[in-house]
C-alpha positions as CSV (number, residue, x, y, z in Angstrom):
1,M,94.1,123.5,123.9
2,F,94.3,122.5,127.5
3,S,94.6,125.0,130.3
4,A,97.2,124.1,132.9
5,S,95.5,126.5,135.4
6,D,92.1,124.8,135.1
7,P,90.4,124.5,138.5
8,T,90.1,120.8,138.0
9,L,93.9,120.6,138.2
10,N,93.9,121.7,141.8
11,E,95.6,118.7,143.4
12,T,93.2,118.8,146.4
13,H,90.3,117.9,144.2
14,M,91.9,115.1,142.2
15,T,90.6,111.6,142.4
16,F,91.6,108.4,140.7
17,Q,89.5,107.8,137.6
18,H,89.0,104.0,137.0
19,D,87.6,104.4,133.5
20,L,90.9,105.9,132.4
21,L,92.8,102.9,133.8
22,A,90.5,100.6,131.8
23,K,91.5,102.5,128.6
24,A,95.2,102.2,129.7
25,T,94.8,98.5,129.9
26,E,93.8,98.4,126.2
27,E,96.6,100.7,125.2
28,F,99.3,99.1,127.3
29,P,98.4,95.4,127.7
30,T,101.8,94.3,128.8
31,A,101.8,96.7,131.7
32,S,99.5,94.3,133.6
33,R,102.1,91.5,133.6
34,S,104.4,93.3,136.0
35,A,104.9,96.6,137.8
36,Y,106.6,98.9,135.3
37,L,107.4,102.0,137.3
38,D,110.2,103.3,135.1
39,T,108.7,105.7,132.5
40,A,111.1,108.4,133.5
41,C,113.8,106.2,132.0
42,I,111.8,105.0,129.0
43,G,108.1,104.7,128.3
44,I,106.1,101.8,126.9
45,A,104.8,102.6,123.4
46,S,101.0,102.7,123.2
47,Q,99.1,100.4,121.0
48,S,97.9,103.5,119.0
49,A,101.5,104.6,118.4
50,A,102.6,101.1,117.5
51,R,99.7,100.6,115.0
52,A,100.6,103.9,113.3
53,V,104.2,102.9,113.0
54,L,103.3,99.4,111.7
55,G,100.9,100.9,109.3
56,F,103.6,103.1,107.9
57,V,105.9,100.1,107.5
58,D,103.2,98.2,105.7
59,Q,102.6,101.2,103.4
60,V,106.2,101.7,102.3
61,Q,106.9,98.1,101.5
62,H,104.3,98.2,98.6
63,R,104.3,100.0,95.3
64,P,102.7,103.4,96.1
65,P,99.6,104.4,94.2
66,G,100.4,107.1,91.7
67,S,103.9,108.6,91.4
68,G,106.7,108.5,93.9
69,T,106.5,112.3,94.2
70,E,102.8,112.0,95.3
71,H,103.8,109.2,97.7
72,H,106.6,111.4,99.2
73,G,104.2,114.2,99.7
74,R,101.8,112.0,101.6
75,L,104.6,110.8,103.9
76,N,105.6,114.4,104.6
77,D,102.0,115.3,105.5
78,A,101.7,112.3,107.8
79,R,104.9,113.2,109.7
80,D,104.0,116.9,109.7
81,S,100.7,116.2,111.4
82,A,102.7,115.8,114.6
83,R,103.2,119.6,114.8
84,P,99.5,120.7,115.2
85,R,99.0,117.9,117.7
86,V,101.9,118.9,119.9
87,A,100.8,122.5,119.6
88,Q,97.4,121.6,120.9
89,L,99.0,119.7,123.8
90,I,101.1,122.7,125.0
91,G,98.9,125.6,123.9
92,S,101.0,127.0,121.1
93,A,100.6,127.6,117.3
94,A,101.7,124.8,115.0
95,G,104.2,127.1,113.5
96,D,106.0,127.3,116.8
97,I,106.8,123.6,116.8
98,A,109.8,121.8,115.2
99,I,109.8,117.9,115.1
100,V,113.4,116.8,115.9
101,E,115.2,113.6,116.7
102,N,115.3,113.7,120.5
103,A,115.6,116.1,123.5
104,T,119.4,116.2,123.1
105,H,119.0,117.3,119.5
106,A,116.5,119.9,120.5
107,L,118.7,121.3,123.3
108,N,121.8,121.5,121.0
109,L,119.7,123.3,118.4
110,A,118.5,125.8,121.0
111,A,121.9,126.4,122.5
112,R,123.4,127.2,119.1
113,A,120.5,129.4,118.1
114,L,120.5,131.7,121.1
115,P,122.4,135.0,120.6
116,L,125.1,134.2,123.1
117,G,128.7,135.2,122.8
118,P,131.7,136.4,124.8
119,G,130.7,137.3,128.3
120,S,127.3,135.5,128.2
121,V,126.5,133.4,131.3
122,V,124.1,130.5,131.4
123,A,122.8,129.5,134.8
124,M,121.9,125.8,135.5
125,A,121.5,123.6,138.6
126,E,124.1,121.0,139.6
127,T,121.3,118.4,139.6
128,E,120.3,118.9,136.0
129,Y,120.4,116.1,133.4
130,I,123.9,115.3,132.2
131,Q,123.2,116.6,128.7
132,M,122.5,120.0,130.0
133,G,126.2,120.3,131.1
134,V,127.5,118.7,128.0
135,T,125.6,121.1,125.7
136,W,126.2,124.4,127.4
137,S,129.9,123.6,128.2
138,Q,130.5,123.3,124.4
139,L,129.7,127.0,124.0
140,A,133.0,127.8,125.8
141,D,134.5,128.4,122.3
142,Q,132.1,131.2,121.9
143,G,133.1,132.8,125.2
144,V,130.0,131.5,127.1
145,T,130.4,130.3,130.7
146,I,128.2,128.4,133.1
147,R,127.1,129.5,136.6
148,R,126.3,126.5,138.7
149,I,123.3,126.7,140.9
150,R,123.9,124.8,144.1
151,Q,120.9,123.1,145.8
152,P,121.8,120.0,147.7
153,S,118.2,119.2,148.5
154,G,117.3,118.6,144.9
155,E,114.8,121.5,145.0
156,I,115.1,124.7,142.9
157,P,112.9,127.2,144.8
158,V,112.2,130.6,143.3
159,D,114.0,132.5,146.1
160,L,117.1,130.6,145.3
161,L,116.9,131.6,141.6
162,D,116.3,135.1,142.7
163,R,119.8,135.2,144.2
164,Y,121.4,133.7,141.2
165,L,119.7,135.5,138.3
166,D,121.6,138.8,138.6
167,K,122.4,141.2,135.7
168,S,125.3,138.9,134.6
169,I,123.0,136.0,133.6
170,S,122.0,135.7,129.9
171,A,120.0,132.5,130.1
172,L,118.5,130.1,132.6
173,A,118.5,126.4,131.5
174,I,116.2,124.4,133.8
175,S,114.2,121.2,133.8
176,S,110.6,121.7,134.6
177,V,110.8,118.4,136.5
178,Q,114.2,117.3,138.0
179,W,115.1,113.9,136.7
180,T,116.5,112.5,140.0
181,S,114.3,114.1,142.7
182,G,111.0,114.6,140.7
183,F,110.8,118.3,141.9
184,R,108.5,120.3,139.7
185,A,109.6,123.9,139.3
186,D,107.3,126.9,139.8
187,L,107.6,128.0,136.1
188,D,104.9,130.6,136.5
189,K,107.1,132.6,138.8
190,I,110.3,131.7,137.1
191,S,108.9,132.8,133.8
192,E,107.9,136.1,135.2
193,M,111.3,136.6,136.8
194,C,113.2,135.9,133.6
195,R,111.0,138.2,131.6
196,D,111.5,141.0,134.1
197,R,115.3,140.6,134.0
198,G,115.8,139.9,130.3
199,V,117.0,136.4,130.8
200,F,116.3,133.7,128.2
201,L,114.3,130.8,129.6
202,V,115.2,127.4,128.2
203,V,113.0,124.6,129.6
204,D,113.7,120.8,129.4
205,A,110.2,119.3,129.8
206,A,111.2,115.7,129.1
207,Q,110.0,114.6,132.6
208,Q,106.7,116.5,132.4
209,I,105.0,116.6,129.0
210,G,102.6,113.7,128.8
211,C,102.2,113.5,132.6
212,V,101.7,117.0,134.0
213,P,99.8,119.5,131.8
214,F,101.7,122.6,130.7
215,N,100.6,125.5,128.6
216,V,103.1,128.0,127.0
217,T,100.4,130.6,126.5
218,E,99.7,130.7,130.2
219,T,103.3,130.3,131.3
220,P,105.4,131.9,128.6
221,V,108.9,130.4,128.0
222,D,111.4,131.2,125.2
223,I,112.3,127.6,124.4
224,L,110.8,124.3,125.5
225,F,111.6,120.8,124.4
226,S,110.6,117.3,125.3
227,S,111.2,113.7,124.5
228,G,108.6,111.5,122.8
229,H,109.7,108.2,124.2
230,K,109.1,108.9,127.9
231,W,105.8,110.2,129.3
232,L,104.3,110.6,125.8
233,N,104.8,106.8,125.2
234,S,105.9,107.4,121.6
235,P,108.4,105.1,119.8
236,F,112.0,106.3,119.6
237,G,113.6,108.9,117.4
238,S,111.1,111.8,117.6
239,S,110.9,114.8,119.9
240,F,109.7,118.3,119.7
241,L,111.2,121.8,120.1
242,Y,109.0,124.8,120.9
243,L,110.4,128.2,119.8
244,S,108.4,131.2,121.0
245,P,107.4,133.5,118.2
246,N,108.7,136.4,120.3
247,I,112.2,135.0,120.4
248,R,112.6,133.5,116.9
249,P,113.5,136.8,115.2
250,R,116.5,137.1,117.7
251,L,117.7,133.5,117.1
252,R,120.7,132.6,114.9
253,R,119.2,131.0,111.8
254,P,120.1,127.3,111.3
255,Q,121.8,125.7,108.3
256,F,118.7,125.3,106.2
257,G,117.4,122.2,104.5
258,F,115.6,122.8,101.3
259,F,112.2,121.9,102.8
260,A,112.7,125.1,105.0
261,A,112.7,127.1,101.8
262,L,109.4,128.3,100.4
263,P,108.9,126.4,97.1
264,P,108.7,128.5,93.9
265,A,105.3,126.8,93.3
266,D,102.4,125.4,95.3
267,T,104.6,122.4,96.2
268,W,108.1,121.2,95.6
269,G,106.7,118.4,93.4
270,Q,105.2,121.1,91.2
271,A,108.4,123.2,91.3
272,F,110.5,120.3,90.0
273,L,108.4,120.3,86.8
274,N,109.7,123.7,85.8
275,P,112.7,123.5,83.4
276,D,114.0,126.8,84.9
277,I,114.4,125.6,88.4
278,S,118.0,125.8,89.6
279,P,120.0,125.1,92.8
280,F,121.4,128.6,92.5
281,M,118.0,130.3,92.8
282,E,117.6,132.7,95.7
283,F,115.1,131.1,98.0
284,A,113.0,132.7,100.8
285,Y,112.8,130.6,104.0
286,T,110.1,130.0,106.4
287,E,110.0,132.0,109.6
288,E,108.4,129.1,111.5
289,A,110.1,126.8,113.9
290,R,110.3,124.0,111.3
291,A,113.2,125.9,109.8
292,W,115.2,124.2,112.6
293,E,114.3,120.7,111.4
294,T,116.7,118.8,109.1
295,G,114.7,120.1,106.1
296,G,115.2,116.9,104.1
297,T,113.6,113.5,104.0
298,S,112.8,113.0,107.7
299,N,112.3,110.4,110.3
300,Y,108.8,109.4,109.2
301,L,108.5,106.5,111.7
302,G,109.3,108.8,114.6
303,G,107.0,111.6,113.5
304,I,104.1,109.4,112.7
305,G,104.4,107.5,116.0
306,L,104.7,110.8,117.9
307,A,101.5,112.2,116.2
308,A,99.6,109.0,117.2
309,A,101.0,109.1,120.8
310,V,100.0,112.7,121.3
311,D,96.6,112.0,119.9
312,L,96.0,109.4,122.5
313,V,97.0,111.8,125.3
314,L,94.6,114.5,123.9
315,E,91.8,112.0,123.6
316,Q,92.1,110.9,127.3
317,D,92.5,114.6,128.5
318,P,95.9,115.5,130.0
319,R,94.1,116.7,133.1
320,A,92.6,113.2,133.7
321,I,96.0,111.6,133.2
322,W,97.6,113.9,135.8
323,A,94.8,113.3,138.2
324,N,95.5,109.6,138.2
325,V,99.2,110.0,138.4
326,F,98.9,112.4,141.3
327,A,96.6,110.0,143.2
328,L,99.1,107.2,142.7
329,T,102.0,109.4,144.0
330,E,99.9,110.2,147.1
331,Y,99.3,106.5,147.7
332,L,103.0,105.7,147.2
333,L,104.1,108.5,149.6
334,E,101.7,107.3,152.2
335,G,103.2,103.8,152.0
336,L,106.8,105.0,152.0
337,R,106.3,107.0,155.2
338,R,105.6,103.7,157.0
339,L,109.0,102.3,155.9
340,A,112.6,102.9,157.1
341,V,113.5,104.9,154.0
342,R,114.0,108.6,153.4
343,I,111.8,110.3,150.8
344,V,113.9,112.5,148.5
345,T,111.1,114.0,146.5
346,P,109.6,117.2,147.9
347,E,106.1,116.3,149.0
348,A,104.3,119.6,148.5
349,A,101.6,119.0,145.9
350,R,102.5,122.1,143.8
351,H,106.0,120.6,143.2
352,R,104.8,117.1,142.5
353,S,105.4,115.2,139.3
354,G,105.1,111.5,138.2
355,I,108.5,110.8,139.9
356,I,108.9,109.8,143.5
357,T,112.4,109.1,144.7
358,F,113.4,107.5,148.0
359,T,116.6,106.2,149.5
360,T,117.9,103.8,152.1
361,G,120.6,106.4,152.8
362,E,123.3,104.4,151.2
363,N,124.2,104.2,147.5
364,Q,125.2,100.5,147.7
365,A,122.0,99.6,149.5
366,D,119.9,101.5,147.0
367,M,121.4,99.5,144.2
368,L,120.8,96.2,146.0
369,L,117.2,97.2,146.7
370,A,116.7,98.1,143.0
371,H,117.9,94.6,142.0
372,H,115.7,93.1,144.7
373,L,112.7,95.0,143.2
374,S,113.6,93.7,139.8
375,G,113.5,90.2,141.1
376,A,110.0,90.9,142.5
377,G,108.7,92.1,139.1
378,V,109.1,95.8,139.8
379,S,111.0,98.0,137.3
380,V,112.6,101.2,138.7
381,S,115.9,103.0,138.3
382,V,118.6,104.2,140.6
383,R,119.5,107.8,139.6
384,Y,121.8,110.4,141.1
385,A,123.0,113.8,140.1
386,G,124.8,116.4,142.2
387,G,124.6,114.1,145.2
388,V,120.8,114.0,145.0
389,G,118.9,110.8,144.1
390,G,118.1,107.2,145.1
391,I,115.5,104.8,143.8
392,R,113.4,106.6,141.3
393,V,109.8,105.4,140.9
394,S,107.7,106.7,137.9
395,C,104.0,106.5,138.2
396,H,102.1,106.9,134.9
397,W,98.5,106.5,133.7
398,F,98.8,102.7,133.0
399,N,99.9,102.0,136.6
400,C,97.6,101.1,139.4
401,H,97.6,100.7,143.2
402,A,98.5,97.0,142.9
403,D,101.8,98.1,141.2
404,L,102.6,100.2,144.2
405,E,101.6,97.5,146.7
406,L,104.0,95.2,144.9
407,L,106.8,97.7,145.3
408,L,106.0,98.6,148.9
409,D,105.8,94.9,149.9
410,A,109.1,94.2,148.2
411,V,110.8,97.2,149.9
412,A,109.5,96.0,153.2
413,S,110.8,92.5,152.7
414,F,114.2,93.8,151.7
415,L,114.4,96.0,154.8
416,R,113.5,93.1,157.1
417,R,116.6,91.2,156.1
418,P,119.7,91.5,158.1
419,T,122.2,93.7,156.3
420,A,124.6,90.8,155.6
421,A,121.8,88.8,154.0
422,R,120.8,91.4,151.4
423,G,123.4,90.2,148.9
424,A,126.0,92.1,147.0
425,V,126.2,93.7,143.7
426,S,128.6,91.8,141.4
427,E,131.1,93.2,138.9
428,T,128.3,93.0,136.3
429,G,125.9,94.9,138.5
430,A,123.8,91.8,139.1
431,A,122.4,90.8,142.5
432,P,120.7,87.6,143.5
433,H,116.9,87.4,143.2
434,P,115.5,85.1,145.9
435,A,112.8,82.6,144.8
436,A,110.5,83.9,147.5
437,D,110.5,87.3,145.9
438,M,109.5,85.8,142.6
439,Q,106.7,83.9,144.2
440,M,105.4,87.1,145.8
441,A,105.6,88.9,142.5
442,G,103.5,86.2,140.8
443,T,100.9,86.4,143.6
444,L,100.6,90.2,143.4
445,R,100.6,90.2,139.6
446,G,97.6,88.0,139.8
447,A,95.9,90.5,142.2
448,R,96.9,93.3,139.8
449,G,94.9,91.7,137.0
450,G,91.7,92.3,138.9
451,D,92.6,95.8,140.2
452,V,89.6,97.9,139.0
453,R,90.2,96.7,135.4
């Protein structure tokens, strides 16, 4: 279990650890070929996760040793191993973790499980991820309404929430890191506020877990979920849902799959040997979070890949990963301050994440700049929500200073051009990539290869 309040996590004491970058080179060999700064959109699967998935594929294409029942049990065990690994990562018990398909799946399960009904109000910010609005608005048929939290700066400070979380609010749905601005919420104070006011706290941690350490024992939340394919660098199709043991007795029970039932023997394989077993038996069901999983034959590829990906993060130490990411964001911010752009991300260290967003001040120019960066070998995204956003840069532990130099040089070259010479986005969204930019990308990529590796 890693403590998110460990003194070594004090941002003022963080330094870039080059040995960690060397390990990242082994796990993400293709990252050295260009500046991939788009993990907030989609991560690169680690070699450890890829090997685990390929091993599974190799295993299932051959006749299994022993019976199919024994084989099925081994596959279940391999997938289920993701639960204790995730639990170690976030400081919970394994029984508090459900392995689900993705963050959307997790959020939908959570929303339907909460004891909300006519008159219930869910508070959420206007800059939240789109699925937040999609999910909670579908509870309108249960009499649930949404209160929009307006914050044009992209920040969600505690004093703002203090004004919104009155006695009418039943639940607060919030991202621990905002997907467009990179603002990291003060969940310690928000958690305390919600507990004091009897407000359910539902946290989307998709832009935090795997980058910035978080511990649910130190910072209690009712529900937390995260993607596997972003900062955890797991293959697609697997995510996790944390359900606090304090809240589970109050949740609506899901439509159970039979693996959520307690088998009337040591295992289901043994239960099936009993001639008296019947689908009409009265079963007892687990009280653990896995009751919210599908409860049948599951996504083994995703679960096995997620287990390996989390193992890799634990082996490197999440605190070391965050130290390197923070150092990179400091370097990037220093470079951006010298350019004619506006930094959207709040710069205070306590609100920092792996996301740094900046803008030229014009949406069209931001899109042109993003295409320019792509031509220079730099992968970023343009993202907006609630009027907040711009060019979103994601720094992760496989990135290095040369990646950021490539980005900063490409931004500078774009800004030096006369406005009319910057090109135009076509109907397909494409923009020209000048040959000079490609030449510069090749030069800097070569420099990157020797960057403390």
